[in-house]
C-alpha positions in Angstrom: 92.4 13.6 117.0 93.2 15.6 113.8 91.3 14.3 110.8 92.9 15.3 107.5 91.0 15.8 104.3 91.2 17.6 101.0 90.2 20.9 102.6 92.9 20.7 105.2 91.2 18.8 108.0 89.4 19.2 111.4 89.6 18.0 114.9 87.6 15.0 116.0 87.0 15.1 119.8 85.0 12.3 121.6 83.8 12.6 125.2 82.4 10.0 127.6 79.2 12.0 128.1 77.3 14.7 126.3 78.6 18.2 126.9 76.6 20.8 128.7 75.8 24.0 126.9 78.5 26.0 128.5 81.0 23.2 128.0 80.2 23.1 124.3 81.0 26.9 124.1 84.3 26.3 125.8 85.1 23.5 123.4 84.3 25.6 120.4 86.5 28.4 121.8 89.4 25.9 122.4 89.1 24.4 118.9 89.1 27.9 117.4 92.3 28.7 119.3 94.0 25.5 118.3 92.9 26.0 114.6 94.7 29.4 114.6 98.0 27.8 115.6 100.8 27.6 113.0 103.2 24.7 113.1 106.9 24.6 112.4 109.7 22.1 112.4 111.4 23.7 115.4 111.5 22.1 118.8 108.3 22.5 120.8 108.3 25.1 123.5 105.9 26.8 125.9 104.8 30.4 125.3 102.5 32.3 127.6 100.6 34.7 125.3 99.3 37.0 128.1 102.7 38.4 129.1 105.2 40.3 127.1 108.1 37.9 127.8 106.0 34.8 127.0 106.4 33.5 130.6 103.6 32.6 133.0 103.1 34.8 136.0 100.3 34.9 138.5 99.9 38.6 137.9 99.4 38.2 134.1 96.9 35.3 134.7 95.0 37.4 137.2 94.8 40.4 134.8 93.7 38.1 132.0 90.9 36.6 134.1 89.7 40.1 135.2 89.8 41.3 131.5 87.9 38.2 130.4 85.2 38.7 133.1 84.9 42.4 132.1 84.4 41.4 128.4 81.8 38.8 129.4 79.7 40.7 131.9 80.9 44.3 131.5 81.6 44.8 135.2 85.2 45.2 136.3 85.2 44.4 140.0 88.7 44.0 141.3 89.2 41.9 144.4 90.7 44.0 147.2 93.7 41.8 147.6 95.5 44.3 149.8 92.8 43.9 152.4 93.7 40.2 152.8 97.2 39.4 151.6 98.6 42.8 152.6 97.6 42.4 156.2 99.8 40.9 158.9 97.5 38.1 159.8 97.8 34.3 160.5 97.2 32.3 157.3 94.0 30.7 158.5 92.6 34.1 159.2 93.7 35.4 155.8 91.9 32.5 154.2 88.8 33.2 156.1 88.7 36.9 154.9 89.6 35.8 151.4 86.4 33.7 151.4 84.5 36.4 153.2 85.2 39.1 150.7 84.3 36.8 147.9 81.0 36.1 149.6 81.8 32.4 149.9 81.9 31.9 153.7 79.8 28.9 154.6 76.7 30.6 156.0 73.4 28.7 155.8 72.4 30.6 152.7 75.6 29.6 150.9 75.2 26.0 152.1 71.7 25.8 150.6 73.0 27.3 147.4 75.5 24.4 147.3 72.6 21.9 147.5 72.3 21.2 151.3 68.7 20.8 152.5 68.8 22.9 155.6 67.0 25.9 156.9 68.5 29.2 155.8 67.3 31.0 159.0 70.0 32.7 160.9 70.9 30.7 164.1 71.6 33.9 166.0 68.5 35.9 165.4 66.1 33.3 164.0 64.5 36.0 161.9 66.2 36.4 158.5 68.2 34.2 156.2 71.8 33.8 157.2 73.6 35.4 154.3 77.2 36.7 154.5 76.0 40.3 154.6 73.4 39.6 157.3 75.8 37.8 159.6 78.7 40.2 159.3 77.1 43.5 158.6 73.4 43.7 159.5 72.8 41.2 162.3 71.3 43.2 165.2 74.0 42.3 167.8 76.8 43.1 165.3 75.1 46.5 164.7 74.9 47.1 168.4 78.6 46.2 168.8 79.6 48.6 166.1 77.4 51.3 167.6 79.2 50.9 170.9 82.6 50.9 169.3 81.9 53.8 166.9 79.7 55.9 169.1 81.7 59.0 168.4 82.1 58.3 164.7 78.5 58.5 163.3 79.7 59.0 159.7 81.2 55.5 159.8 77.9 54.0 161.1 76.2 55.5 158.1 78.6 53.8 155.8 78.0 50.5 157.6 74.3 50.8 157.2 74.8 51.6 153.5 77.3 48.8 152.7 75.9 46.0 150.5 79.0 43.9 150.7 81.5 43.1 153.5 84.5 44.1 151.2 82.8 47.5 150.7 82.7 48.1 154.4 86.4 47.1 154.9 87.4 49.2 151.8 85.9 52.3 153.4 87.6 51.8 156.8 89.6 55.0 157.4 93.1 55.3 158.8 93.7 57.2 162.1 96.5 59.0 163.8 98.2 58.5 167.1 100.8 56.2 168.6 101.8 53.0 166.8 99.8 50.7 168.9 96.6 52.8 168.6 97.0 53.0 164.8 97.5 49.2 164.5 94.6 48.3 166.8 92.3 50.7 164.9 93.3 49.2 161.5 92.6 45.7 162.7 89.3 46.5 164.5 87.0 45.4 161.6 88.9 42.2 161.2 88.6 41.5 164.9 84.8 42.1 164.9 84.3 39.8 161.9 86.5 37.1 163.4 84.7 37.2 166.8 81.3 37.2 165.0 82.3 34.0 163.2 83.5 32.4 166.5 80.4 33.4 168.3 78.2 32.1 165.5 80.0 28.8 165.5 79.8 28.6 169.3 76.0 29.1 169.1 75.6 26.4 166.3 77.9 23.7 167.6 77.9 24.3 171.4 74.6 26.0 171.9 76.3 29.1 173.3 74.4 32.3 174.0 75.9 35.4 172.4 76.2 38.4 174.7 77.0 41.9 173.6 79.3 42.7 176.6 81.5 39.6 175.8 81.5 40.4 172.1 82.6 43.9 172.8 85.4 42.8 175.2 86.5 40.0 172.9 86.4 42.2 169.8 88.7 44.8 171.4 90.9 42.0 172.7 91.1 40.4 169.3 92.0 43.7 167.7 94.9 44.0 170.1 95.9 40.4 169.5 95.8 40.9 165.7 97.8 44.0 166.1 100.6 41.9 167.4 100.6 42.4 171.1 98.8 39.2 172.2 98.2 35.7 170.8 95.4 35.6 168.3 94.2 32.3 169.7 94.2 33.6 173.3 91.3 34.3 175.5 90.2 37.9 176.0 88.0 38.8 179.0 
């Protein structure tokens, strides 16, 4: 509510609970922006200040959030949207990779970070905490699978060992030449391996399945062909 006085006035805002520190900062910022507004007798209208035409667009909002994050922490990390939304994948798989590249996939480490009281130990190796990077990049069976698939491309294996984030590994995945099917299967190979890794992990957790490298290799190649559009993604390979 606006409280007028001889000096002009100020806003009086009441909440049901005390604000947290970060909420107080947001309120101060909001009141500052409201205080800078000028009023007129014209009819009210909406204006989006972060686009030239004054109209809201997802693109302008995304750019504003990126710029705001850069101003706050000084690190402009752009989400590789083309690696998710630019791929011809079923929507449920796109949503999985969206969360994966953000590091939000529900591994045990992330579940603990959300407040669940469970062990963080990886259910597949029982050695290290199950983080996103461990499960999809550095888990021993995943490394063996990549070694088998990339045996003739040692330079890619080096990039895999050096990758700190899943999105980094996918961003460095090179293109290849050849017939159309070969090119498509190659481009979808990392997606297939990650997808099969997730399914094998869940099979172990919920069905007490035993992961086997031979089946992972066969399923991974089959999934790559399926994702490339020559077979059903939900089908069974091998």
